[in-house]
N, C-alpha and C positions, 0 to 999 in steps of 0.2 A: 504494500500499499504505500502511494506517495505522501511527502511531508504536506501537501496541500490537502489532500483528502482528510489526513489525521487531523490538520488544523482545523477544517471545516467541522468535523465531527465533535471535536472539543468545543468549538464555539456554539454548535447547536446544543450540547449538553448543558454548557453554561447557560444559555438561553431557557431552555427547557425548565432548568432548576429555578432560575429567576421568575419564571411564569408560576411554576408550583408554589415557591416563597409568597408571591403576591396573592394567589388565591388563598394561602393559609392566613395570610396577615389580614387580608380584606374580611375574611369570615370572623376573626378575632374581633377587628374594629366594629363591625356591624353588631356582633353579638353584646360587645361592650355598651354599644349606644341604645341597643334593645332593653338591656338591663337599666341604664339610666332613665330610660323613658317608662318603661312599663313596670319596673320594681321600686327604683329609687325616687320616681317622679321627680328627676333633676336633670331634664335634658340639656346637652352642651352644644347641639348643633342644630341648625334648622331642618325641617322637612326635606327640603331641596338639597341640602347637603347630604343628607341620608338616602335619598332616593339616588343621588349621583354614585354613591358608593355602591348601591345595590345594582344599578345599571351596569356599573364596571365589572363587578363579580359574575352578573349573568353572562355578560359577552364574553369573559373568559371561561366561563364553565360550557358555554355553547361551542366555543373554537377549540377548546381542549377538553372534552368530556373525560378523558383518563385521569385528569387530575382532579376532578371532583370530589370534594370531602364528605364522609359520612353524615358528619354534623354541619353541613352547609346551612347557613341560616336560610338560604331561599327555598329549603324545605318546608318552611313555615307557611307558604302561600298555598300548600296543598298540591295534589298531584292527581294520580290516577284514581279511578272509580274502584271502591272495594265492595265486591257483592256479598261477601260473607267475611265477617269478623271470626277468626280462629279462637278456640278454648285456651285460656292459660290457666293452669293450676298454681294457686298461691303457695309460696314457700312457707307462709305462715297464714293460718286462717285469717280473713278480714272481718273480726266480729263488730257486731254494732253494741254501743253502749246501752246499759241500762238507765231509764230514766227516773228521776225523782222531780217532786212537784213541791217540795216545801221543806222548811228549815227542820222539821221533826225527822223527815226521811233522810236529811243531809247529816244530821247527828247520827242516826242509826248507821249511816254508810262509815262514818269515822269509827263508832262503836266495833264495828265487824272488823275494820282495819287493825284495831289496836288488839282484838282478841285473836286474831289470825297470826299478826306478827309478833305479839308478845312485848310490843314496844310503843312507846309514845314518840320517839324519836324519828320523825319523818316530815317532810314539808310536802306542799301542794304546788302545782303548776295550773294556773287558770287561764283558759281560752275562751274567746267567744266562739259559739258554736254557728259556723257559718253555714247559710242554708243553700247547700250545693249538693253536688255528686261527689262520692268518694271514689278516689282512684289510688293506684299504685303505680310507682315508677321504678323501673329496675336498670341499673345501669353497670356496665362491665368494663373495667380499665378506664372509668370516667366518662364513656359513651353511654347514651341514652339507648337501650335496646328495645324496653317495652314498657308500654304504657296500658294499665288493665283496669277495667271496672271493677267494683266489689262483686258483683254477681250474686251467688248465693253464699258468698263467704268462703267457700272452697275453690271455685272456680269462677272466673270471670271472664269477658271479652276482651281480647287484645286489641286496642283501638289505636295502635301507635301512629299510623298516620295522621289521625284526628288530633291527637295529645301534641304532635310536634307543631301544629299550626297556633299553639297557645304561647304566645311569646315570652311569658314570664317564665316558663318552664326552660331551664337550661337543657340545651342538646348535649354539651360537654361540660362537665363539672370544671369549676373555675379552680383549679389547683395545679400545681406541677407533678405533685406524687399522689394520684387518684387511688383509693384501695381497690383491689381487684374486683370486688362486687360490693354492691349496696342496695339497700332499697329506700324509698322515700314515699310517704303516704301523705295525702293531704286531701283538699277539696277544690274542685272546679266549679266556679260560680260566675254569676253574671250580675254586674252592678245595675241599680235600677233604671240609671239614665241610658244605658245600653240596651235594657230591655224595652224600654219604652221607644228606642229608636228602632229597635227591629221589630215592633208590632206597628209602628207607623209605616214602615215599608211594606209590611203584609197586607196592611189596609189598602197601600196604594196599589199593589198588586193582585187585588180582590182574593187574599189568601186568608184563611182562618187564623186569628190571633192567638198567642199563647196566654195562659190564665195568669202566671206567674213567674219570675225569674227562675225557680228551681225547674219547672216543667220545661221551659225554654231550654236549659242548660242541658237537661238529660236527654231532650228531643235531638238537640245539636249533636252531642257526642256520639248518637246512634246514625247520623247521616253517613250515607255511603260515598258521598262525594267530599273530599277533604277540603276542595277550594272552597265548598260552600260554608264549612265549619271555621275555615280562616276569615271569613267575612263577619263571624257572630260576635267578635270582641270578648270572648272567655277569657277568664282570669284563673289563676291558682294560687293557694296559700298551702304550704307545707306544714304539717305537724307531728310527723313521726319520721324517725331516721334509724335505720339498723345496719351497722357494718358487721358483718359476722366476725367475731374474735376482736373486735377493736372498737367497742362502744365505750363512750364515757361513764362517769359515775352517776349522772344525773341527766334527766330530759331537758332540764335548761342548758346544760353544756352542749347536748346535741343539737338544740335550736341554734346556739350561737355558731356552731361549727357550719349548719346550713346556711346561716347568713354570710359567713366568710366564703361560702361555695356558690353565692349569689342567687340562693333560692330565695323566693318570696316568703317571710314568714311574718305572722300576725304582729303587727306593731302594739295591739292591745292585750299581749300575752302579760301575766304578772306571776310573781311568787308568792305565796301565802306560807306563813310559818305555823298557822293556826287556824282553826274554824271560824274564830271571830274574822279574821283577816278574809277568809273565803266570803262569808256573808258580807262584809263591806264591798267586796267586788260584785257580787250579785246586786246589791241595792244600787250601786254606782250605774250599773248598766242597765237596770230595771227601765229607766225612763231616757238616759242617753242613747241607747240602742237605736231609737227610733230617728236619730240625727245622723245615722251611719249612711254611706252611699250603698250598702247592700244589706240584704235580709239576714238577721239572725234571731233564733227563737229560744236561744238559752246559753248556759255557760257549761263547758267542759271542764270538768275537775278531776285531775290525775295526781297520782303519786308521782312525785319528782325522784326519788331514788331508785334506780333500775334494778339493782339487785332485789330490793323489796319486792317491787313487781314480779320479778321471777319466781320469788317465793310464793307470793300470793296466787300466781296462776290465773285461770280464767275458769268460767263455767262453759256450759254447752253453747250458751249463745253471746255471752260477752264476758270481758274481763272484770276481775274482781277489784282491780285498782283504779278504775275509774267509772264516773257515772256523767249523766248530763242532766244539769238543773234545767228543767223548762219552766219559763214564765207562764204567767196564766193564759189559759188557751182563750182565743177569740170564740165568743158565742153568738148564737142568733137564734130568733124565734121562727117557728114554722108549725104547719098543722099535720097531723098524722091522717092520711088518707086510708091507710089500711095496713094490714100485718099479712105477711107472707112467712112460709116455713121451708126452710133448708133442711135436707137430710144429708148428713155427713156420711164419711166411709165406716164408722163404728154404728151407724144407725141413730146419731145423737141429733135430736130435732133443736135447730136454732131459729127462734122468732125473729124476723127482720120488718122494721117498720119501713113503710113506703110514705115519703114525706112529699110535701109541696116542695118545688125545687127551690132553694135558697142560696145565696151566695155566702160562704163561711171560709175565711182564711185563705181565699184567692181562688177556690174552686166551688163548683156548684153541686151540693149536695141533695140527693135524692133518695137515700137510703141510710138506714142506721141499724146496726146490730142491737138486738134486745136481750142478748145473752141466753136467757132462760125465761120460763113462765114465772117463777118467782120474783124475777127482775121487774116484770110487767105488773104483778100485783104490787110489789113494793112502790113502784110510780104511780099506782092508782091509774092505770092508762086505759083511754077509751078512744076509739076510732072516731077522729072529728075533733081530738081536744089540740089546743095550742101547747106548744112543749118548746122547752129551751133545750138546744143542741150545742154541743162543742165538739172540737176535734181532739181525741185523747192523745197525747203526744203530738198534737196538730198533724194526725194522720188518719185516725180512724174516726168518724163519726159516731158519737153516742149520744142518747137522750139524757140531759141531767135531770130536769125536773118538768113534772106536768103542771101546767099553769091552771089549776082547779078553780081558782077565783074567776076565770073568764070562760068557763065550761059552758057550752051552749046546750039547750035542752035536746037537741038532735044528736049529741054524742052518745055512740053506742058502746055499753060495757064491753069488755073483752071475755070472751068465752074460750077456753082453752080447749083444743081439739083432744078427741080421745082415739082417734085413728092416724095411721102415717097419711100424710097429704099425698104421698106418691103412689102406695100401693094398698092403702085402706086397712093393714092390719093393725089389731088393737095395740096401743103404745103401752110401754112399762116403764116402771120407774124403779131403779136399784136402791135398797136401802142406804141411807146415810148420803144420797147423792140428790141434787137439785134438778138434774138433768131428766128428760124423758126420751126414751129410746124406741125405735122400731125394731123389734126382735127378728124381723123376716130377712135375716142376712142373706140367703141364698136366694131370694126372689124379689128384693127390692132393688129397682133399676138404679136410682142415684147411688146407693151403697155399692153395688157391684162396679159402676163406672168409677165411683172416686176410688175405690181400692186398687183398681187397675191403674189410674192416674197416678197415685200414691207410689205403687211399685215401679211406674215407669220413670218417675220424677228424679233430678238430677242427684240429690243425696243418696238415692236409693240404687236403681238399677241404670240410671242415666241413658235411657232409650231417646236418643234425640229424635225430634219429629213426632213422637207420641204424646201430644196435647190432649186437652179436653175434647176438641171437637173430632178429632180422628178417633179416639176411644169411643166416642158415642156412636160414631159413624159405624165402627167394626162391631159393636154392641148391637146396635140396631139392624145391622144386615145379618146378624146371627153368624159371624163368623168367630166371635170369642164370647164365652160365657164367664170366664174368668183369666186371671193373669197367665194361668199356665198354658191357655191356648195359644198365647203370643207365639209360642215356640213352635207351633205346627202349622202357623200360616204359610201360604205358597204366593208365590207370583201371580198365579193363574187367579187366585181369590181376589188379590188386590186390584188387579190392572182394571176391572169393569167398574170399580168404584168411581164416584164422582171425586175430583180433587187427585186421583192418581193417574199419573202418566207412567211411561216405563222408568224414568230415572227416579221420580219419588218413591214408587213401589221398590225398586232396588235399594235405594237410600234406608227406607225403613226397615226393610230385611236385614241388611248388614248392620244396622243400629242394635237389633234386636240380637243378633249373633254375637256383636261384639258385648253386649252385657253379660254374656257367659264367662267373662274375665273379671267380673266385680267380685271384690273380696267378700269372704263368708260373714263378716260382720255386717256389712252393707246388704247382703241378701237377707239377713234376720231382720235388718230394719225394714226393708222393702215387703217383708211378708204381712206387716200391718197389725202384728199383735199390740193389743191395747195396753197403753202406757210403756211401751217399749221405743223409745228414742233411739238416736245414733250412739249415744254415749253408753247406754243401757245395753244395747246390742253388742257393742265392743267388749263391754265387761262379761257378756254371757259368753261371747265367742272365745275370749281367754280362758273362761272356768270349764267351758263344754267344748274343746276345739274340733269336735264333730258333730253333725246333725244328730247322728245315731245316739251319741252319749247324751245329746241334750234331750231327745225324745225319750229315752229310758230313765231320766233323772226323775226323783221324786220331788214334791213341791217343797219338802225340807231342805234337799240338797241345793236346789234353785235358790230358796231363802237364804241360805249360809252365804252365797256371794257377796262380797262386800257391797253396800249402797243399794243393794236389790230390794230387800223387805217383803213382808208377807203379801202385800197388795198385788205387786208386780210379779211375784213367784205364783201366785194363784192363777193371774192372768195367762202366763206363759204356759203353765201346768196344764191348764183347762183346754188351751190352744192345741197342743200337741196330743192331747188325749182324744181330741174330737176325729173320728174317723174320716170325715171329708178333709181335713187340713192333713191328715196324714198321707190321704191319696194325692193329695195335690203337692205335697212335698216329694213324694215319691215319683211324680211326672217331671218335677223340676230337676230331679237328680238324673233321671233318664235324659233329661234335655241337654245335660252338662253342666249345670250351674255350679259354682263351688260352693260346697257344703262342708269344707274342713279348713282348718285356721292356715294361714300361709306357713311355708317351711320356715321363714325366719322368727317364727314365734313358735316356740315348743314347750311344753309343760315339761320342764327339766326334773323337777323333784317336788316333793311336799316339804321340805324342810323349814320354809317360812310361812306355812298354813296357819291362819289366825293371827299373823302378826302384823301390827299397824306400825308402819315406819316413816319417820321423817327424814327427808334430804336435805342437808343444809350445806352450802359452801360449794366450791368446784373440785373437779378430780382430774388427776392427770391420766390422759389417755382414754377417759370416760366422759361422754356428755352426761346431761342430767337424764336425758331421755333415754340413754342406754342404760344407765343405773337403774331407772325406774322399769325398764323392759325386764332387767335382771331380776329385780324383785318380784314382779308377776309371773315370769317363768317359774320361779321356785315357790309360788303360792301365796306371796306375801301381798299386802296393800300398801299403797303409796298414800299418806294423808299430810296435809299441808299444816297443821297446826299441832303443838305439842299439848298433850292433855294427861289425865292420869291413865287413861286407856293406852297410851303409846308405849308400844313394845321396847323399841330403842330409836336413837338419833343415828343417823349415818352421816358422819360429820368430814367434810373436805376442808380444802383450804378456805381461808377467810369465813369461817363458820359465823352465822350472825350472832352478835353479842347478846342480843335479846333472847335468842333460842337458847344459847348457852347457859344463861342465867335461869331461864324457865326450866330446862331440863334438869339442872342441878337442884333447884328448889323443889321439885317433884319427885327427885331420885330416880330419873329415867336414864338408863344407860347409854353412853355415848361411846359409839365405836367408829375406827377408821376403816378405810378401804380394805387394807390388807386383812384385818379381822373379818370383814364382812365376805371377802371372796374365799377364805378358809371356811366360813360358816356354810356357804352354800355348796362349796365342794365337799362337805362332810368331814371337814378336818379340825373343827373347833368344837 
């Protein structure tokens, strides 16, 4: 090769490197000004200057597409149509907060923390509860990889193209040494002024308007065209950070780190050292919240110390270390036009009030649950009455009071039904229960359909595409009589039905086939045994690792499982003693469903049977979850707080001082990991 050719090649390499460097530099400059404008509210350049930077970057990316960066700020304008959002499984469940509505409940929350933690030495972090849509952001080596909705808490929709259009969300973390992986959670919301602008635009285009900013936000995030999302002016506020193995000691420190990394964090967040300071914060914002540019319906109260949060753990639905204090719900008056009755999958009859439509907290309310017949009597409810309604937690409408002082002579007294509204079977009431039930479990269509819907739901068998309309269609066509018939459906049966083309029929059959891989515990939950939720199903699956062992168990053996109790045990035992249910189980076994515990969970011994064990601190080479599984594999139970019934405390590094003190005061043995491993090996 001649010297001139080498010189030309080197010049081209230098030029290419210069172009690449300019593209990277422009991306950083544009993102910096995005942050100043959308997060810091302190712009330093004009709109024209900002647009010029974007035009220069766009021209370079078009001419040199091979140099376009994965975190290019031009991604924020949206791109291709997304026909379906992929499902993303959360690394940790995204649980919702329990709601409280007064200071008495707030004090009870603190008392529970003190009882479980065994200490008064903790602080609170207080945040306004943004009325938006919860999302989770996942970063790898500093780059945004996934933006995911809450979904059912276990799985959500991966809406990353839409998330990237929100300019306050960093596409790349602002640090030279990002952690290998981290997760940020927060709320996407819309300010009232942007909401009003959006509705004005929709009116101009003869489109239906949104009822409130939260509905507009939720609808926007599910748009299939990210270019439309980019026009909606959504905002984001972060309230959670998890860096595996690198978290700080407190939530407050985590939030400061998010600020350093250019994430938008609420400026209204405060620390509180005691319950009095929590109340002061609540009272301050009770009125001032109406002056904010966005909607908020309460205050989030969280334990600040992360180690204490880990010890407190979660319930099936929500964390024990946080609650949402809700302000007084908005109320409205309306008229009861009638009462309908819904039949649930267990046969439970729920009365529902049909209301004269009324606007309440941003939505038109037409129906309200009345829970049970005793509640109707307590309210002294007549058809035709004027009533006061509110939204419980500002979500579920409920009747608060009957305005008997303005009752008309035409109001009709409520007469409870004595027969099922669906199948006309005489209703029954179980002892010590307020609810009435239809006992026709095998012939009442709403019960049959609801059980199949439950079986197919995401937390159970997760059969995608098998919603209520399709279930009704299959039952009404006589193709299925219960959930076991799903596994004998054929393409030839589906294809003649309305809504079914070749692709949709194949998709449903593939989803049914895929459900055969669902773990044993979720299959137990899917069966719809009364009182058996997901957590209970997991405990039962661990105690009885095969369906045969469970079917052969006595009621006393089931009740002996930790936290099960007689009521649940009786329900489980009765279910498996029913010949019809045994026949269904056999059909599901033949269909290939998983009716044995996963191979990674095995009952290893009974050396810890009957022992209640508290875990405290950290352990070398073992995570807390692995320690918990070891205890369960050897028959023991993990409990969160120390009491007289605690068998021993398994202590690792940095055991909580409060737990140490309480264990000593109650003479509870404290053992280390080495002793514990010897114990389960039978050498202790």
